[in-house]
N, C-alpha and C positions, 0 to 999 in steps of 0.2 A: 350589812345594813348600808344603804346608800346615804349620801349627804342630805337628800331631801327628807329622810326619815329622822334625822337628828335635829331636835329643837332645843338649842342651848338655853332658851328662855325658861323652859320647864325644869331645868336643873336647879338644885338648891345651891346655896353659897358654898357649902363644903364640897359638893360634887364638882362645881365649876373650879374650885381651888385644886381639887385632886386632878381634874382634867388638864389644867394649866401646868401643874407640876409634872405630870406624866408626859405631855407633849413637849415640854421644854427639855426633858431628859432624852426622850426617844426620837423626837422629831416626827412622830406619826401624825397623820391627818386625824382631825376630830371624828370624821365619819367611821374610821377604823378603831379609834381609841375608845370611844364611848361604849361599844358593845363589849370590848375586852374588860373595861373597868367595871361594867355592870356584872359581868360574870365573876369578877374578882372582888365583888362587894365594895367597890370604890376604894380598894386598898392599893396604893401606888406600888408598893414593894412587891405585892403578889402579882400585879399586872406586868411589871417589868420582868420578874422571874419567868412568868409564862411566855412573855415575848421572846426571851433569849433562850430558855431551856426547853421550850415546846409546851404545848398545852394538851393535857389529856382530859378525860371525862371529869366533870366537876361534881363531886358528891353533894355539895351544897345545893347546886341547881337541880340535881336529881331529887333531893329531898323536898325542895320547894315545889317541883312539878307534881310530887305525890300529894301535896296538901290540897284541901278544898279550894276551888277557884273563886268561891263567893267572898272569901275574906280578903281584905286589902293586902296588897303585897308587902307593904312596909311593916305589917305586924309580924312577918316571918323573916325579916332580914336579920342576919346574925351580926353581931358587932364586929368591927374590923379586927383582923387577926394580924399580928406582927410576925411574919415568916422571915426569920433571919438565918435559918439554918436548913440544911438539907433534909433533916428529919421531918419538919413540918411541911416541906415541899412534897415529900413522899406521901404525906397524908392528904394533900390536895390533889394528887393524881396517882393512878394505880402504878404498880411496879412493872406491869407488862406493857410499858409504853412502846410505841413503834420504834423499831431500830433505825439508827441514823448511819449515814456513810462514815466509815472510819477514815480519818484524815491521814494524809501523808505529809511529811515535813522535808524541808531541804536541810541536809546535814553537811558537815564538813567532809570532803572527800578523803578516802583512806590515804591516798598518796600525796595529799597536799601538806607541805611542811608548815609548821607553826613558827611564825616570825616573831621574835621577841625584840623589843627596842634595846638600844645600847644602855649600858648601866648609867652613864652620866645623864642621858636624856630621861631615863626612868626616875632618877633621883631628882631631876629638875621639876618633873611633873607630879611628884609625890603629893604635895599639898592639894593640887587640883583633884587628884585621884581620891584623896580622903574626903574632900567636900562632896564629890560625886557620890561616893558610897553612902555618906551620911544622908544626902537628899534622897537617894534611891531607897534606902532602908525606911525612911520616913514615908515615902510613897507606898511601899509595900505594906507598912503598918496601916496606912489609911485605906489601902485596897482591901485589907483583911477586915477592917471594921465595916466597910461598905463594899460588899463583894460584887455588886452590879456595876461598879465603875470600871474595873478592868475589862469586863466583858463589853461594856459600852464603848470604851476606848478601842478595843480590838475590832468591834464591828464598824465603827465610824472612822477609823484611821485610814490613811491612804493605802492603797494596795501595795505601793512600793515599800511601806513600812512593815507589811506583814511578813515579807520574806527575810527581814533582817534577823540575824542571830543575836540572841540575848546572852549576856554574861552577867549574871545577877550578883555574884559575890566576888568577882575577880579571880575565880579559879581558872587555872590554866586550861584553855580550850584544847581538846584532844579530838582525834578521829573517833567515829562512833564505836568501833571495836575497842579502842583503848579506854574510852569513857565507860563502856560497860564493864571492862575488867577492873577499872578503878572503883566503880560502884559495888561490884561483888567483893572486892577486897575490903572496902570500908564496911560492908554489911557483915562479913565474917568477923572483922575486928570488933564490931559493936555487939553482935548477937551470938557470935561463937559457932554458928552452924549455918549451913546452906543446903537444906534438904531437898530443894526442888529439882535441879539447881536452876538459877537464872541463866537465860541465854546470854552468851558472851558475844553478842552482836548488836548492831544498831537497831533502832525501832523499825525502820523500813525493812531491814533484813528479817527481823522477827515476823513482820507482816507477810513477807514473801514465803517464809518457811511455813507459817500457819496455813497460807493459801495452797501451797504445794502439797503439804502432808494432810490437809483437811483436818487440822487440829483447832482447838479453841485457844486463843491467845489471851492470857490474863495479864493486863498491864497494871503494874503497881507503881504509883508515884509517891515518893517520900519527900517530906518537908521537915527537916530537923528542927525548924523554928517552932513547930506546933508541939505543945506539951503532951498531947495524947498519942504522938507518933510512936514513941518507944513502947508504951504499954500495949498499944494496938498490935504492933509487930509481935511482941512476945506472947500476948494472950490470945490473939485472933489469928494472925497470919501463920504463926509457928505452932499453933495448937495441933495436937495429934490428929484430930478429926479432919481439919482442913488439909494438913500435909498428906494424910493417907488418901484423901479424895483426889488431890491434885497429882500426887506421885504414889500410886498404890504399890505396896511392896510385892515383889515377885512378878510384876507385869508392867507393861508400858501403858500409861494413861494417855488420854486424848487432850490434855490441857498442858500447854507450855507457858512458861512464865517469863516475862520481861520486866525488869525494874529499872527505875531511874530516880536520880536525886534532882529536884527542881533547881538546885544551885548550879547544875550543869546546863549548858546551852541546849542540848538535844531534849532532855527531859522537860526543860522550861517551855520549849516550843510544843512538845506533846501536850503539856498541861494547858497551854493557850488554845491549841487546836481542839482539844476535848472539852474546852470551856469548864475547867475545874474551878469550883467555888469553895470547896471544903476539903480539908485533909484530915485523916488519911483518905486516899482515893484509890479505887481499883475499877477497872473496866474490862468487860469480856468482849472480845472481838472475834468474829468468825466469818467464814465465807457464806454469803447468802445467794444461792443460785437463783432464787426467785427474782432478784433484782437484775443481775447480769452474770455472765460466766466468769467475770473477774472481780465482782463486787466483794468488798470486805466491809462489814457493818458492825457498829457498836450495839450489841444486843442486851447489855446490862451495865449499869453504872452503880457502883457501891461506894458511897461517900460517908465519911464520918466514923467515929469510933464505935462500931457495933460489935456485938458479941460473936464468938466463934460459930455458934449454932446458926445465928441469923446470916452470917457471912456464907457459911456452907450451904444453907438453904437457898439463898439467892443465887449462888453460883450453880447449884444443882438445877434450879429452875431454868436458868439461862441455857445451860448445857442440854437439859432434857428437851426443852421446847424447840431447840434448833438441831437436835441430833438426827432427826429423821431425814431431812434433805442431804445432810453430809453422809449418812449411811448409804443412801441411794447412790450418791456420787461415788462412794468407795466401791459399792457393788458394781456400778457401771465401769469403773476403772479396772476392777478385777476381771470383769468379763472382757474388756478391751485388751487387757494384758494377756489373758488366756488366748484370745483370738489372735493377738499379735505373736505370741509364742508358737501357736499352732501354725500360723502362716510362715513364721521363720523356720520351723521344723520342716514344713512342706517345701519351702524354698530351698532349704539346705539339702533335703533329699533329692529335689529336682536338680539342684546344681551338681550333687554327687553323681546322679544318673547321667546327667548331661556330660559331666567330665569323663565318665566311663565310656559313653558313646563316642565322645570326641577322641579318646585314646584308642578305642577300637578302630574308628575311622582313620586315625593317623597311622596305626599299624597296617591297616589294609592298604592305605595309600603308599606307605613305605614298601610293603611287600610287592604291590603292583609295580612300583617304580623299580624295585630291585629285579623283579622278573623281566620287565621291559628292558632294563639295562643289561641283564644277562643275555636275553635274546638278541639284543643289538650287538653285544660283544661277540656272541657266538656267530651271528651273521657276518660281522666284520672279520672274525677269525676265519670263517669258512670262505669268505670272499678273498681274503688275503692268501689262504692256502690254495684256492683255485688259481689265483693269479700267479702264485709261486710255481705251481705245477705247470701252468702254461708257459711261464718264462723259462722254467727248467727244461721243458720239452723243446722250446724254441732254441734255448741255449745249446742243448745237446745236438740239435740239427746243425746249428751254426758252427759248433766246435768240431763236429764230425767231418764237416766239409773242409775244415782247415787242417785236419790231420794228414800227414804225408803217408804214402804207402810204405810197406816194409822194404828195407834196403835189399838190393839184389846181391848177386855174387861179386859185383864190382866193388862193394864196400868191404874194406879189410877189417877184420876183427869186429863184426857186429856183436851187440849184446843181446843174449837170448834170455828172455824172462818168461817164467811160468807163474800165472796168478790164479789161485783157486778162489772162486766166488762163494758167497754164503749159500747159494743154491746147490753147490757141489760142482758146477761147471768149472772148466779150466780154460784159461786164455793163454795161448802160446803165441808169442810175438817177438820179432827181432827189432831192435832199435839201433840207430847209428850211435857211435860212442859218445858224441857230444850232445846227444838229445837230453833235454832238461827233464827233471823228475816230474814236472807238471804234465808233460806229454804222456808219461806212463799213467798218471792219475786220470788224464782225459780219456785214454784208451779204455781204462776200466769203467769210467763213468758213462761213456758212450758205446759200450759193448753192444747193447741191444739195438741201438740205432745203426751201428755198423753192420749188423747182420741183415738189416732190411735193405735190399737192393733197390727198392722202388722209392726210397726217401727222396725228398726234394734236394736239389743241389745248390740252390741260391736262396739262402735264408739269412736275414739280417740279425744282427745281435740285438736282443731285447734291450730297450732303453731303460736305464736306471736299475738294471738288474746286476747284482754283484754275486757271482756264484761262489758257494762255499762247499767244499767236498766234505761229505758227512761220513767219511770212512777213513781208515788208515791202512797203509800197507806195512806189513810186518813179516819178518823172516822167522820161521818156527824154531829152528835149531842152528845156532843159538838165537834166542829171541832178540830181535832188533827192530826198532820202529823207524820207518823212513817217512818222516812227515814232509808234506808238501811245503810247509812254511819254511823248512830249513834250506830249501833250494838246492842248487848243485846239479851236476849231470848224472845220468844213470851210471856211467862207467865209474865216476868218483864214489858214488854211494854204494852201489851193489857189486860192481866189478864186471867180469866178463859174462856173468849169468847168475841166475838164482831162482829159487822157488819162494813165492810170496803168498801170504794170506790176506784176505780183505776182512778187516774188523770194523763193523759199523760203530760210529761214535755215539749215536743215539742210545744204543743198547747199553753201552758202558755208563753213560750219564744216568740212565734210568736205574741201573744197578747201584750206582754210587748214592743216588738219592734214597733208594730203598734201604741201603745199609745205614745211612745217617738217621733215617726214621726209626729203624730198629734199635739203634744205639740209644736214641733219645727215649724210647719207650722203656 
């Protein structure tokens, strides 16, 4: 309704008084305040509760709309109702109210150390600490009597004050995980059992776990100062029906539980963020994909000492009404996981096949490289052998032209040598007494060249060629080896004459290698 539609002169004195009281507390404009007060039957407390807690369909307005329109409206106005607790607020609005975003809080980091003042300084400020606690306890009592004042202060306070951490009872501030462990320990000491169990993590970590695992998060806030707290825990929260629904035996449920004591800083911030007005308090939080892909919303608020059956019914209603989207997300995740696993298996099979192909290609490359290397080595050996043969043939021509002729009759006591070749031919030649043994070897080496009368007579020695005789001269009876490396003259080694045999060195080396191979086998 716009400001033009609000005529303050038509309001009665009680209505103007209620409007002034409401606007002084909320600071809302009269154009917006008058419609809300009319829907609240001009009850200031109901209007303030609707403003801060949200407004659902009004059963009183619906009943009035069903009445005959001919009768004056004032005849059907109900008397003002004093709603001071959450039970009457639930009567004024349905239980299936629209979900609200689940708040997150700023907690103490896990690795941040807790600094404690020195003992003398703490002793000096003890009186001030006692006065502060006394005043704060009085304020808490006043806030309990008038629950709208803490919410009003929280809504109108400076944003810089919203992020401050509260320490309501002087309890030692701990990191979220340690605070949760302390809460669980105190719960077990007080009630003797922990059947859920509570998550041993901070509130934000519990929200992350519920979002990741697509579970429902049941937030339970304890306030030991309330008389109904202990009986509610024993009779409602720890009742077998509620415990079996949250933690069904033999299977894993889809509800996880996080609890906190409002005397701790983190639980106190959670209570302020959730706008808790009555204890005991529990809230159901879950992922709401209809809002966004990361949204976590409060889908149910259960406040006050209700029975176990009502608690279970409201919890089941919240879970059932929001189970469908979460089940669809779980199914989508399962399909995505199956597709991911199939892709991983296909990628793994492809990688294995690719590795086999790479190994085969590597073996082919290595075999091709070995073949090319062998061919190159064979070509090099063949070229070296051909060059050796050419150098040997040239060397034989050069050495044959340097050999002297056989000594004639003028030489006294020449040495007569008979050499039998491996082919069976025999060389008969005379040498001067002081001829070197190398000359006898050269005659045997160049025998074929010496038989060719048409050989060239001017041949140069091959460059870089070092000739090695690949045979030995031996005497058969008795056996004696006349090696060219031993040097000496023919007369000194053999005497006036002798019969010698040519033994190839290559044949002996081959036989020795064959004998060694046979022994090793």
